[in-house]
Structure formats: structure tokens, C-alpha cells
C-alpha positions as CSV (number, residue, x, y, z in Angstrom):
1,M,-2.2,6.5,41.2
2,T,-3.8,7.1,44.5
3,W,-4.3,10.7,43.7
4,L,-6.1,9.8,40.5
5,I,-8.3,7.4,42.5
6,T,-9.0,10.1,45.0
7,I,-10.0,12.6,42.3
8,V,-12.2,10.1,40.5
9,A,-13.9,9.2,43.8
10,G,-14.4,12.8,44.6
11,L,-15.8,13.8,41.2
12,V,-18.0,10.8,40.6
13,G,-19.0,10.3,44.3
14,V,-18.3,6.6,44.4
15,P,-16.3,4.5,47.0
16,R,-12.5,4.3,46.5
17,P,-12.4,0.7,45.3
18,L,-14.9,1.4,42.6
19,A,-13.0,4.6,41.7
20,G,-9.8,2.5,41.4
21,I,-11.6,0.1,38.9
22,I,-12.9,3.1,36.9
23,A,-9.4,4.7,36.8
24,W,-7.7,1.4,35.7
25,A,-10.4,0.8,33.1
26,T,-10.0,4.3,31.7
27,I,-6.2,3.8,31.5
28,A,-6.7,0.4,29.8
29,V,-9.1,2.0,27.2
30,A,-6.7,4.8,26.5
31,V,-3.7,2.5,26.1
32,S,-5.6,0.0,23.9
33,G,-6.9,2.9,21.8
34,A,-3.4,4.2,21.3
35,V,-2.1,0.8,20.3
36,W,-5.0,0.3,17.9
37,G,-4.5,3.8,16.4
38,G,-0.7,3.1,15.9
39,Y,-1.5,-0.2,14.3
40,E,-3.9,1.3,11.8
41,L,-1.5,4.1,11.0
42,I,1.3,1.7,10.3
43,K,-1.0,-0.5,8.3
44,H,-2.1,2.4,6.1
45,W,1.4,3.6,5.5
46,G,2.4,0.2,4.3
47,A,-0.6,-0.1,2.1
48,D,0.1,3.3,0.6
49,E,3.7,2.2,-0.2
50,V,2.5,-1.0,-1.8
51,R,-0.2,0.8,-3.8
52,A,2.4,3.3,-5.1
53,E,4.7,0.5,-6.1
54,I,2.0,-1.3,-8.0
55,E,0.9,1.9,-9.7
56,K,4.5,2.5,-10.9
57,D,4.8,-1.1,-12.1
58,N,1.5,-0.7,-14.0
59,Q,2.7,2.6,-15.6
60,D,6.0,0.9,-16.7
61,A,4.1,-2.0,-18.2
62,I,1.8,0.3,-20.1
63,R,4.8,2.3,-21.5
64,K,6.6,-0.9,-22.5
65,G,3.5,-2.2,-24.2
66,I,3.0,1.0,-26.2
67,E,6.6,1.0,-27.2
68,A,6.5,-2.7,-28.3
69,S,3.3,-2.1,-30.3
70,R,4.8,0.9,-32.0
71,S,8.0,-1.2,-32.8
72,F,5.8,-4.0,-34.3
73,V,3.9,-1.6,-36.4
74,D,7.1,0.2,-37.6
75,C,8.7,-3.1,-38.4
76,N,5.7,-4.2,-40.5
77,N,5.4,-0.8,-42.2
78,A,9.1,-1.0,-43.2
79,G,8.6,-4.4,-44.7
80,G,10.4,-6.4,-42.0
81,L,9.3,-9.4,-40.0
82,W,8.7,-9.2,-36.3
83,D,10.6,-11.8,-34.3
84,F,8.4,-12.5,-31.3
85,R,10.9,-14.6,-29.5
86,R,13.6,-12.0,-29.6
87,Q,11.2,-9.0,-29.5
88,R,12.9,-7.2,-32.4
89,C,12.5,-6.6,-36.1
90,S,14.3,-8.8,-38.6
91,S,14.8,-8.2,-42.3
92,P,12.5,-10.0,-44.6
93,A,13.5,-13.4,-45.8
94,G,15.3,-13.5,-49.1
95,S,13.3,-14.4,-52.2
96,D,13.9,-17.7,-54.1
97,R,13.5,-15.9,-57.4
């Protein structure tokens, strides 16, 4: 560390104690910048994973909704009755005649 202080003092032309303060401040800024950058990187990776999972869930829900609406329409077109509780087509009720 003394060699760094000597270099800073020689380049900037300040006394050694002030050069030590400048060197430690530079090290602190570099370390805090690296920590902050790492935090942001990890945060964005996590956000991307969550975003991808939500997108997949949305696509699955859309697909299931389309399939269910087609089943409902197909059931009605075939003359059946859609059972909403069981999510399936039932045959029409028998006639009293």
C-alpha cells in the first residue's frame, strides 16, 4: 500500500497523508462500485427469470382458455349441455315426452 501512496503523492504532488486518503478513497469507490454492479446484475437475472416464468404461465392460461372455449362451443353445437362445475360436456337431459 505504501508504494501506491508514494505513486499517488508523486503524480498528484500532494503530501503523503493526503495521498493516503486519496488512495483509500479510490479503493473504497472501486469496491463499492463492484458490489453495486454485482447487486444490479443479480437483481436483473432474478427479474428475468421471474418475467420468463410469468410469461410461460400467461401463455399456458391463454392456451387453456382457448381450448375450454372451443370445447364449450363444440359441446353446444353437438346438442350437449356444458357442465361448468366439471368443465366437460354432458349429454342433453332426456325429454319427458
